[in-house]
Structure formats: C-alpha cells, structure tokens
N, C-alpha and C positions, 0 to 999 in steps of 0.2 A: 704598726702593722705593715708587713711587706706589701709593696705594690705587686699587683698581678695584672695583666692585660685582660683577663676575662671580667665581665661585669658582674657585680654582686648586687641583689636586690634582696632587701630585708622585709620580711613579712611579720607584722605583729600579730601574735595569736592571741585568743581570748584570755589565756592564762597569764599573759604578760611576758612569755618566753619569746624568743625570736628565732626564726628559721631563715638562713641564708641560701638563696638560690643563685647558682652560677650560670652565666650565658657565655659559652665558649665561642671563640671566632675561628672560622674554618676559612683559609685562604688558598686559592689555586689559580692557576694561569689560563684554565680552559674556558670555552664559551659557556655562559650561563643558560640554564633552561628551566624545566620543571621537574618535580619528582617522577614524572612519568614519561618525559621526552626530552630529547637532547642528548648531548655529550654524556656517556655513561658515567664518567668520573665525577661530573657535577651531580648527576642523579644519585651516586652512590653517596656523596656528601650529604645530599638532602635527605636521603633514606636514613642515614646515620642520625642526623639531627632530629628527625621525626621520631625515631625509636627512643632515642634519649629522653625526648620530652614525654613520650607516651609511658614508658616504663618507670620513669622516676616521678610521674605525675606532677611535671612541671618543675621539680627541684633542680633538674640539670637539662639545660637547653643549649642549642647552638645555632648560629647564624653563619650562612655561607656566603662568601664574597668571591664570586668567579671573575675571571677575566683579568687577573691582577688588579682588581678595583681596591683591594685593602693594601696590598703590598707588592712591589715589583718581585718578579721571578727569582732573581739571583740573591735577593736579601732574605728570602723566606727561611732557609735552613739556618743561617746564622742567627736570625731573630728567634727561632725556636730554641736553639741551644742556649740562648741567654734568658729565656723566658718572657720574650717580648711578643711572641706570637704563640697562639694556643695550638692550633693544628694546620696541617697542610697535606694535600695530596700532590706529590711532585715526582717527575722523572729524576731519580736520585743521583744518577751518574752525571746527567746534564747539568742539574742544579747545584749539586754539592761535591762534585768530585775534584773541584780544585781546592776546596776547603779540608776535605777528608778524603784522600786519594784512594783509600781502601774501597770506598763505596763504588768505584768505577767498574767493580766486578759485576755490578747490577746492569750493565750493558757491555758485556764482553762478547764480541762476535763469535758464534758458533758454540758457545759454553752451554747455553740453554738452547734447545731446539724443539721443545713442546711445552705446552701449558702443564701437562701432568709432571714433567721434570721440574719445572720452575716451582710449582706449588709444593713439591716434595722437599724443597730446600727448608720450609718452615720447620719441620720436626726432624730434620737431619743435622748432623753435626755442623754443617756449613751454616744453617739457618740459626742455630744457637750461637755460634761465634760471630755471625753478623749482627745478630740482635745485641750481644754483649758489646760490640764495638760501638754501635750507636748509642747504647745507654751510657757508655764512657763519655760520649760526645754530648749527652744531655737530651737525646731524642729516644722516644719509644715507638715500635711498630704496632699500630692499631690493627691495620688490615694488609694482608700480603696480597699485592695485585702485580701480575705479569701481563704484558701485552706483546703480541707479535707485531712486526712492522713490515713495511714494503718501501718501494722507491718510486717517488713521483719525479718524472723527468719531463723537461720541455723540449729537449733536442733528440735524444735516442733512448732505446730501451736499455736498461742496465740489469742484465741478467747474470752472465759470466763475469769473473773479475776483471777480464781483458776489456770489457765494455766500459769501465770507469776510467780508463786511460785519458788523460787530458781535460777531463771534466771538472768543474767546480761544484763540489758536493758537500752537503751538510751531513755529517754522520750522526752526530747526537751524543758523543763522548769521545775523550781522548783515545781510548782503546779502539772504538770504531774508526777514528780518524787515522790511527796508525795502520790499520788493515787497508783502508782505501788508499793511504799513500803508497803502501807497498804494490797495490794494483795499478798505480800511476795516476791517481787523481790528485787535484788540488783541493784541500779540504777548507771549509769555511765554517767557523763556529757561530752558531746562533741558536736561541732558545726556540722552541717550536712555534711560539706565536709570532716570530718574526719571519718566518719561512716564506710565507705568501708574498710579503714586500720584496724579499730577496729574489724570488723567482720572477716576480713581475717587473722588477728593473733590470734583470740579467745578471745580477751579482751571483746568482745561484744558477747552475745548469739543471741540478737534481738534488733531492733531499730524501734521506732515509728518516722515517718517523713512524710512530705507531699507526695501525689501521684507523683507530679512532680519531687521531689527530689529522690523518689524511682527508677524513671526511670533515671534521668539525671546522678546520680552518679553510675549507674550500679550495684546496690546492688544485682540484680538477680544472678550475677555471684558468690555470697557467700551464697544466701538464698535458702532454700529447701521449706520454707512455706511463703505464703503472705496472711494476712488478709487485705481486701481492705476497702477503705472508700466510696465506691459507694453505693448509696441507704440509707445506715445508717451509721453514724460514731459519735463517742465521742471525737475524736481529730480534732479540727479545729484551725488552726493557722492564726493569723492576720500577714500579711506580707506586709505591705504598702510600697509605694514609698514615700519617705520623702526628704524634702529640709531644709537646715539649714535657721532659721529664720534670722540670721545676713545677709546671702547672699541674701535671698529673699527680705529683706526690702532695700537692697543696689541697687535693680533693679528698673527701671522705672515702674510706675503703670500699663502701658499697658502691660509690659512683665510679671509682677507678674499676671495679669488676664489671660494672655495666658497661663501661667504654670498651674494654677488652672483648666482653661477650658479644656485643653488637658488632664490633669490627670483624671479629672471627666469623660471625654468621653471614656478613655481607661478601665474603670472599667468593662464595659459590655464585653469587650474582655477577661478580666482576669477571669470573672465568667465562661464564656464558655469554655475557655481554660482549666481551673481547672477541670471543670466537665468532659471534654473530657479526661484529663489525669487520671481521677478516673477510666475510663474504660479502657483506653489504658494499664495502669499499669498491669491490670489482664491479658491481652494478652501477654505482654512482658514476665511476670513471667512464665506463663503457657507454652510458647514457649521455655523458658529456662529449663523447666523440674520441676518447683516448683509446689506444690499443692496450689491452690488458694480457699480462703474462704470469704464469705460475713457475716456481722453482721445482726442480726435481731434487731428490735426495742426493744425487751425485753432484749437482751443482753446489748444494749446501756443503758437502764434503769439501769441495775445492775451496770455498770461502774459508771453511774451518781450518784447513791446512795452512793457508796464508796467515790467518789469524794466531794460530799456534805458534808459528815461527816469529811473529812480530808482537801482537798485542799481548798474548799470554805470557810470552817470554819477557817482555818489557815490564810487565805488572809483577811477575813472580820475582824479578830480580831487585826489586825495591826494598825488600827486607823479608825476615822470616815469617812475619804474620801474612804478607802478600802471597808468598809461597805456599803457605799452609791453606790460605782460602782458595787458591787455584786447585789444589790437590783434593780438598774436601768437596769443591763443587764438581769436579771430575767424577768423584765416587757417586754422585746422584745420577742414576741412569734412567 
C-alpha cells in the first residue's frame, strides 16, 4: 500500500467490514486562532475542517497546523507536489514562485485591482489555464482567495512610486520587487511571518503585504505610516487553499467532491473577511499612532504603468505560456 501523509483510522463494523476514515493535515504560516476569531485564513481552514467532518459524518476530517508548526513556509508547495503534505493555504507567488515561475502572476502589481476582478479569474480562461498549470505540477485549487494589501513603513509614507526611492522594502514577489526597483527601492525578500523581525531590526524600512497580515503579525508595533488597500490597490495577492493532487486522487470520489464543494462555498467568506480587514487595518494602525493614507485611482494607475513596463514585460518574455497568461488576465475586467 502506498504511503500517504494523511492518517487512516479503521473502524470495524458489526458486519465485519471495514471503513477507512481519513484525517487530512492543513499547514499554513499564519497565526492560529479559533473558528470564530483571529486571522481569517486560519479561520477559513478551521471552517473547512469542520464542514468536512460534519458532512462526511466523521469519515473525512482535517487538522489545522498554523504558524508553520507542521512545516516551514518555503517547503509547503514542494511537499504538496510530492504528496508529502495534504493541504496548505499560502501566498502562492511568495511561496512557490521560485519553483513554478508562472504562478508569480498571482502577485503581479496592478494586474488585479479589485476583488471582483480577481474572483472573476476562476471561471474565465485565465482561471482554467492557471488551474491546469497547477494540476500539471501536482496541486489542485480548493478555494480561490484574493487579498488586497498595503504598505507599513517605519520611516516615511509610501504612496506614490517616488516615495519608495532609497528605501529597503519587502514586496512579496519577484514581480512586485521589479516594480519597486524601477521606483528606486532596494528590495528585501522575506516571507510574511518574518517581516516583523525585519522591521524591528532595521533590515526593512517598509513592507507590502496583505491587510490581514498587516494586522495578524502586529506590524503596527514598528510602523509609523500605513498606506491601505481599501478602495484602491495595486497589490493583490492570490492566496488559495490548495490540496495535493496525489492525496486528492487517493480519496473516494464522494470525498473529492465534498472537498471541492466546501472549498467553493468558503470563497464568499474569504472575500467578505478580506474586505473587512482592509478597513480594520486602518483602525488598528491609527489606534497605535501611525498615520494612515489611502490610494487614489490615479496613483494606482501610475504604479500600474511602471509595472506594465517592468514586471509584466519581464514575465511575458519568459515564454509563450507566460505571455498568454498576461493577456488572458488583462482580458478580465
């Protein structure tokens, strides 16, 4: 029997037959909480686990491992591809872009500028092509999740591109870094759970990350300025809930369908929670004494134009599939 990372429990029935129950392991890098409070990405994973248990009547369960307690951030995607990790919720460009560079389109500055546009990817040609790419790599999308982001800075406000000049900034993906470099910044590559230490030590002047991470990792303790993603944003991250294709295909068809159904149903929760955090983050930082700024549509356009000539161009030139992805994504309005 092939080894799989999920746990199998065998129940002996009165008839003498056996029924195997699977317990899936869900790993993520974000702070843990409860099903009702805390980082919404952790809550989504817990809601997902609870629904699997409830609807399968205990035949399919899941355990959530927050805060990289099961596996380090950068090991998760590769582990899923090999069938060594069941599920993860991760910022795909930041965590998998080095291994599968096509996924860097999931944090392409200025390409997605609203939740409605991002969620429209799922049923558009770009969504089908993106899903096919991940399936080729051994990963299946369970929930489509997008998050707007902002900039926390300990030195000065970063609103216009010119404001980034000379600062050490974490962008979150190679493509975001290219745009920041074009604006004159010195880029620093770190996963989101290491930003706090970077800003605390002075290794970072500022960081772009999702509104939820700006809250969950308590960056307001080191930031004097916040540029929010509420209303208008050029930083949108695709942070899906993913399952290993190897693990998925080892499950019975009814459990496969249950996983996909519950994952799809939780997408509405993710959108509303992300939008709520875009507003909450401003309140959190203002309360901590930081100055808070919002972006205008015109400012987003200026960032977008820099990105089009740097990040988009660099990505498209990597090959026909990359160029096709950019074009299909631009077609989603």
